[in-house]
C-alpha positions, 0 to 999 in steps of 0.5 A: 401459599405465598411461599409457593408464589415466591418460589414461581416468581423466583423460577419466572425471573431467573428463567426470563433473566438467563434467556435474555442474558443468552440473547444478550450474549449471543448478540454479542457474539455475533457482533463482534464476529462481524466487527472483526471480518469487517476491520479486516477487509478495510485492512487488505484494501488500504493495504492493497492500496497502499501497495499499489501506490507504491508501485508507481511510484517505484514504476515512475522513477524507474521510467525517468531513469530510462529516459534519462539513460536513453536521453543521455545515449542519443546525446550527439556527443556520445554516438558521433557527430553524425551518430553513425560511429563510434565518438572519438577520445577527441569528441568524448573530451570536448563533452561540456563540463556541465554534462561531465560533473558528478552525479550528473544523472536526475539526482533520484 
């Protein structure tokens, strides 16, 4: 009778242990899958924010350069004194030294 009881107890322990082990493995798998999915979504959102910020920075630099070129083109020295004709050679030679220095741009 003891032998049967020990055999039955052993079978019950093995079955219960197998069920608990299976449940733990299943929960671990789903937990890992959910963590990977969440991490991937966060990475995509982060990269999208960085890309938007980089695009905004580049746009600001380009807009600054465009404004500089427009302001330079609108100067009377370049358009002529009245702005209705091309500037003469004498007017071009009279450009102040501060404007004619190397890299007289916005420095970007």
